[in-house]
C-alpha positions in Angstrom: 86.0 41.9 -295.5 85.9 45.5 -294.2 87.1 48.3 -296.4 89.3 50.8 -294.7 89.3 54.6 -294.9 90.3 57.7 -292.9 87.0 59.5 -292.5 83.4 58.2 -293.0 80.6 60.7 -293.2 77.0 59.6 -292.7 74.5 61.9 -294.4 74.6 63.6 -297.8 72.9 66.9 -296.8 74.6 70.4 -296.3 76.5 69.4 -293.2 77.9 66.1 -294.6 78.8 67.5 -298.1 80.4 70.6 -296.7 82.5 68.5 -294.4 83.6 66.5 -297.4 84.5 69.6 -299.3 86.6 71.0 -296.4 88.3 67.7 -295.8 89.2 67.4 -299.5 90.5 71.0 -299.7 92.7 70.8 -296.6 93.9 67.2 -296.4 94.8 64.1 -298.4 92.6 61.9 -296.3 90.6 59.0 -297.8 87.0 60.0 -297.4 83.7 58.1 -297.7 80.2 59.5 -297.9 77.0 57.5 -297.3 73.6 58.8 -298.2 70.4 56.7 -297.9 68.6 58.5 -300.7 69.6 58.1 -304.3 70.4 61.8 -304.7 72.6 64.1 -302.6 71.6 67.4 -301.1 69.2 66.5 -298.3 66.1 68.5 -297.4 66.9 71.6 -299.6 66.0 69.5 -302.7 62.3 70.0 -301.9 62.5 73.5 -300.4 62.1 77.1 -301.7 64.4 80.1 -301.5 67.0 81.7 -299.2 69.7 79.0 -299.1 73.4 79.4 -299.2 73.9 83.0 -298.0 76.3 82.2 -295.2 78.2 79.3 -296.7 78.1 79.9 -300.5 78.0 83.7 -300.2 75.0 84.0 -302.5 71.3 83.2 -302.5 70.0 79.9 -304.0 66.7 78.2 -304.3 66.6 74.9 -302.3 67.0 72.6 -305.4 69.8 74.7 -307.0 71.6 74.8 -303.6 71.4 71.0 -303.4 72.6 70.6 -307.0 75.5 72.9 -306.4 76.7 71.0 -303.4 76.4 67.7 -305.3 78.4 69.0 -308.2 81.1 70.3 -305.9 81.5 67.1 -303.9 81.5 64.9 -307.0 84.6 66.8 -308.2 86.5 65.7 -305.2 88.1 62.3 -304.5 85.3 61.4 -302.0 84.0 57.9 -302.4 80.3 58.5 -302.6 77.7 55.8 -301.8 74.1 56.9 -302.5 71.2 54.6 -301.8 73.3 53.2 -299.0 71.9 53.1 -295.5 74.2 52.8 -292.5 72.6 50.2 -290.2 75.0 50.0 -287.2 78.0 51.7 -285.8 80.5 49.7 -283.7 82.8 52.2 -282.0 86.4 51.0 -281.7 88.5 51.1 -278.5 91.2 53.8 -277.9 93.4 54.0 -281.0 91.2 51.5 -282.9 89.2 52.1 -286.0 85.4 52.3 -285.9 83.3 49.8 -287.9 80.1 50.5 -289.9 77.7 48.0 -291.3 76.0 49.4 -294.4 73.2 48.2 -296.6 74.3 49.2 -300.2 72.4 48.6 -303.4 74.6 45.6 -304.2 74.2 44.1 -300.7 75.5 44.5 -297.1 79.1 45.7 -296.6 81.4 46.6 -293.7 83.7 49.7 -293.5 86.3 50.6 -291.1 87.5 54.2 -290.4 89.7 56.2 -288.1 87.1 58.9 -287.8 83.3 59.1 -288.3 81.1 62.1 -288.7 77.3 61.8 -288.0 75.4 64.3 -290.3 72.1 62.4 -290.5 69.9 65.5 -290.1 66.4 65.4 -288.6 62.8 64.5 -289.2 59.4 65.8 -288.3 57.1 64.5 -285.6 54.2 62.7 -287.4 50.8 64.2 -287.8 49.3 61.6 -285.5 51.6 62.8 -282.6 50.3 66.4 -282.9 46.6 66.1 -283.5 43.9 65.5 -280.9 42.2 62.1 -280.8 39.7 61.6 -283.6 39.5 60.8 -287.3 42.5 61.0 -289.6 41.1 61.8 -293.0 43.2 62.5 -296.0 44.4 66.0 -296.5 46.7 66.2 -293.4 50.3 66.8 -294.2 53.6 67.4 -292.5 55.9 70.1 -293.9 58.2 67.6 -295.6 55.4 65.7 -297.2 53.9 69.0 -298.5 57.1 70.2 -300.0 57.8 66.9 -301.7 54.3 66.8 -303.2 54.5 70.4 -304.5 58.2 70.9 -305.4 59.2 67.4 -306.5 56.0 65.8 -307.7 54.2 69.0 -308.8 51.0 67.9 -307.1 48.4 70.4 -305.7 47.7 69.3 -302.1 44.3 70.9 -301.8 42.2 74.0 -302.4 42.0 75.6 -298.9 44.8 75.0 -296.3 45.2 75.7 -292.6 48.7 75.9 -291.3 49.4 74.7 -287.7 52.5 76.0 -286.0 54.5 79.2 -286.4 58.2 78.2 -286.5 60.3 79.6 -289.4 59.3 76.5 -291.5 55.6 77.7 -291.4 56.6 80.7 -293.5 58.2 78.3 -296.0 54.9 76.4 -296.1 53.1 79.7 -297.0 55.3 80.0 -300.0 54.9 76.4 -301.0 51.1 76.5 -300.8 51.0 79.7 -302.8 53.3 78.2 -305.4 50.8 75.3 -305.6 47.8 77.6 -306.1 46.3 76.7 -302.7 44.4 79.3 -300.7 45.7 79.8 -297.1 42.8 80.3 -294.8 44.7 80.7 -291.5 47.8 80.0 -289.3 47.3 78.6 -285.8 49.8 78.9 -283.0 49.3 77.4 -279.6 51.4 80.0 -277.7 50.6 83.7 -277.1 53.6 84.7 -279.3 54.8 83.4 -282.7 57.9 81.3 -283.0 59.2 83.3 -285.9 59.7 86.9 -287.0 56.5 88.7 -286.3 57.1 91.4 -288.9 57.7 88.8 -291.7 54.6 86.8 -290.6 52.5 90.0 -290.6 53.7 91.0 -294.1 52.8 87.5 -295.4 49.4 87.6 -293.6 48.5 90.9 -295.2 50.0 90.0 -298.6 48.2 86.7 -299.0 45.1 87.5 -297.0 45.1 85.0 -294.2 44.5 85.5 -290.4 46.9 84.4 -287.7 45.3 82.8 -284.6 47.6 83.0 -281.5 46.9 81.3 -278.3 44.8 78.8 -280.2 44.7 75.0 -280.5 42.9 72.4 -282.6 39.9 70.8 -280.9 39.0 68.4 -283.7 39.4 67.7 -287.4 36.1 67.4 -289.2 35.8 64.9 -292.1 35.8 61.2 -292.9 37.5 60.5 -296.2 38.8 64.0 -296.7 39.2 67.0 -294.3 36.1 69.1 -294.4 37.1 71.6 -291.7 38.8 72.2 -288.3 37.4 73.4 -285.0 39.9 75.5 -283.0 39.8 77.0 -279.5 41.0 80.7 -279.6 42.2 83.2 -277.1 41.7 83.6 -273.3 37.9 83.6 -273.9 38.3 80.1 -275.4 36.1 80.9 -278.3 35.3 77.9 -280.6 35.7 78.6 -284.3 35.0 76.3 -287.2 37.2 76.8 -290.2 36.2 75.3 -293.5 39.3 73.8 -295.2 40.3 70.6 -297.1 44.0 70.7 -296.1 45.8 70.9 -292.8 49.6 71.3 -292.7 51.4 70.4 -289.4 54.7 72.3 -289.2 57.7 72.3 -287.0 58.6 69.9 -284.1 61.7 68.4 -285.7 63.8 65.8 -284.0 67.3 64.7 -284.7 67.6 61.5 -286.8 69.9 59.9 -284.2 68.9 56.3 -284.1 72.4 55.2 -285.0 73.5 56.5 -281.6 71.2 54.1 -279.8 72.8 50.9 -278.5 76.3 52.6 -278.7 78.5 54.2 -276.0 77.8 57.6 -277.6 76.2 59.9 -275.0 72.7 61.2 -276.0 71.4 64.5 -274.8 68.0 63.9 -273.2 66.8 67.4 -274.2 67.9 67.5 -277.9 67.6 63.7 -278.3 70.7 64.0 -280.4 74.4 63.1 -279.6 76.1 65.4 -277.0 79.2 67.1 -278.3 82.0 69.5 -277.2 83.2 72.6 -279.0 85.2 70.5 -281.5 82.0 68.6 -282.4 83.3 65.4 -280.9 80.9 63.1 -279.2 81.6 61.2 -275.9 83.4 58.5 -278.1 86.8 59.6 -279.3 87.0 60.2 -283.1 83.2 60.1 -283.6 81.9 63.6 -284.4 78.5 65.1 -285.1 77.3 68.2 -286.9 74.2 69.7 -288.4 70.6 69.0 -287.5 71.4 65.6 -285.9 72.5 67.8 -282.9 69.2 69.6 -282.3 66.5 69.2 -284.9 65.8 71.7 -287.7 68.1 74.7 -288.2 69.1 76.9 -291.1 70.8 74.8 -293.8 73.7 77.2 -294.4 74.5 77.1 -290.6 74.5 73.3 -290.8 76.9 73.6 -293.7 79.2 75.8 -291.6 79.1 73.3 -288.8 80.1 70.6 -291.2 83.1 72.6 -292.2 84.1 73.3 -288.6 83.7 69.6 -287.7 86.0 68.7 -290.7 88.7 71.0 -289.3 88.4 69.3 -285.9 88.7 65.9 -287.6 91.9 67.0 -289.5 93.4 68.4 -286.3 92.6 65.3 -284.3 94.0 62.9 -286.9 97.2 65.0 -287.3 97.9 65.0 -283.6 99.9 62.0 -282.5 98.9 62.1 -278.9 95.9 64.4 -278.5 96.0 66.2 -275.2 93.1 66.7 -272.8 91.4 70.1 -273.5 89.7 71.6 -270.5 86.0 71.6 -271.1 83.1 72.4 -268.8 79.7 70.8 -268.8 76.8 73.1 -269.5 73.1 72.5 -268.9 69.9 74.4 -269.5 66.9 75.0 -267.2 63.4 75.4 -268.5 62.0 77.3 -270.4 65.3 76.8 -272.3 64.8 73.7 -274.3 68.5 72.8 -274.8 72.0 74.1 -275.2 74.5 72.9 -277.9 77.3 72.0 -277.4 76.9 70.3 -274.1 80.5 70.8 -273.1 82.3 74.1 -273.8 85.9 75.3 -273.7 86.6 78.6 -272.0 87.7 81.2 -274.5 88.7 84.8 -274.0 87.1 86.0 -277.2 84.6 84.9 -279.8 86.0 82.0 -281.7 83.7 82.3 -284.8 82.0 85.0 -286.8 78.9 86.7 -285.5 77.2 85.2 -288.6 77.8 81.8 -286.9 77.3 82.1 -283.2 78.4 79.3 -281.0 77.3 77.9 -278.6 73.5 78.4 -278.8 70.3 77.7 -277.0 66.7 77.3 -278.0 63.6 78.3 -275.9 60.3 76.5 -275.6 58.4 79.6 -276.4 58.9 83.3 -277.3 59.6 85.5 -274.3 59.3 89.3 -274.0 61.8 91.2 -271.9 63.8 88.2 -270.5 67.2 88.1 -268.8 69.5 85.2 -269.5 71.9 84.2 -266.8 74.8 81.8 -266.5 75.7 80.3 -263.1 78.4 78.1 -261.7 77.2 76.7 -258.5 75.8 79.6 -256.5 77.8 82.3 -258.4 76.5 84.2 -261.4 79.2 84.5 -264.1 77.2 86.3 -266.8 73.8 87.9 -267.5 72.2 89.6 -270.5 68.9 91.4 -270.9 66.9 91.2 -274.1 63.7 92.9 -275.4 62.5 89.7 -277.0 63.7 86.2 -277.6 62.0 84.0 -280.2 61.1 80.5 -279.3 62.4 77.5 -281.4 65.2 79.6 -283.0 68.9 79.6 -282.5 70.0 82.1 -279.8 73.8 82.7 -279.4 75.4 82.7 -276.0 78.5 85.0 -275.7 80.6 82.7 -273.7 83.6 85.0 -274.2 81.9 87.3 -271.7 81.6 84.7 -269.0 83.8 85.1 -265.9 85.8 82.0 -266.5 88.1 82.6 -263.6 85.1 81.7 -261.3 84.1 78.6 -263.2 84.9 75.1 -261.8 84.5 72.1 -264.0 82.9 70.1 -261.3 79.5 71.8 -261.1 79.8 73.1 -264.6 77.7 76.0 -266.0 73.9 76.3 -265.7 71.9 78.6 -268.1 68.6 79.9 -266.9 66.0 82.6 -267.7 64.6 85.2 -265.2 
């Protein structure tokens, strides 16, 4: 027999827990939270510093941030199910409850709910997807594996490490490796520009004494049982360098953990590979919402927490409205080199809806661009443009939709974002 509730939240990371906290503070709804791990907190449990500035208003380490969120949510009336993995979602029809099948520690169970929030987060591409053909000796790690080894199991991954990739998470890997006592012998980026703050990367490079190789890629990993070194191709001259190391850390390339969306009527964005949402965080199925890294892949955890809060407010509003009206929304799409835009449907607004600390909506670029101009078009008419000195790839870039000429936008063709 199915257990009934008002809101079911899938995922016990920053987005899911923050949604629980906001729902508990502003409503008397019956809330359920499912987390597949046996501890709450999500990825921050194994990370380093700089957490909580925008949602908790003070800096935390990753583990202390996760513990704080867990303590707060356990003080609420939320029904918390850890070690419980949601297997399937069966969306209900108009006005009907949604059904979830869950594998709990005591066995399979069914739950029914008026609203569902997907906050399942993201995962990294495997090391095999990112390395050239060849041997796969031990000593090759993804970011998540590295952080769990060092911060949770207190294991030194190796003596000399090469970092591959330059997204923000690569800088976190630098701190993790130094904490473990591992020497960093280089950072390799395939593009001509880094996908993080160049000033911060330069400071770390000088402080810890490792070179940064831009416009470089791995040719082969040397070694049988353990990594002995790496050959890389560097620069326009395509110089081949051999780097002696026993550890390789593959960073970045996160994907939404959105497998629950498969085989449902929930629309999936082909660019993000996560569920498509509107500005209320609702998916294409009424009363099923999504927030956090399930929408796009890795992003700052405090921003995911704020998304969870905003999704909670939308859930409350939706449940309190007897007959929800149709809100005018316009489809928006992105053209390369823009990787994606979130949300995929936006509501015209005369002024910024949220704080500048939490810009919305946002795009992400495939690579870092110098001196670009972003443009928004509706059909053959330009409705906005903005020039920038630099836009960093693989980072959140806000789009000031309050500056769009909405009087010239028609919902049919929607809005197209492009770079010139």
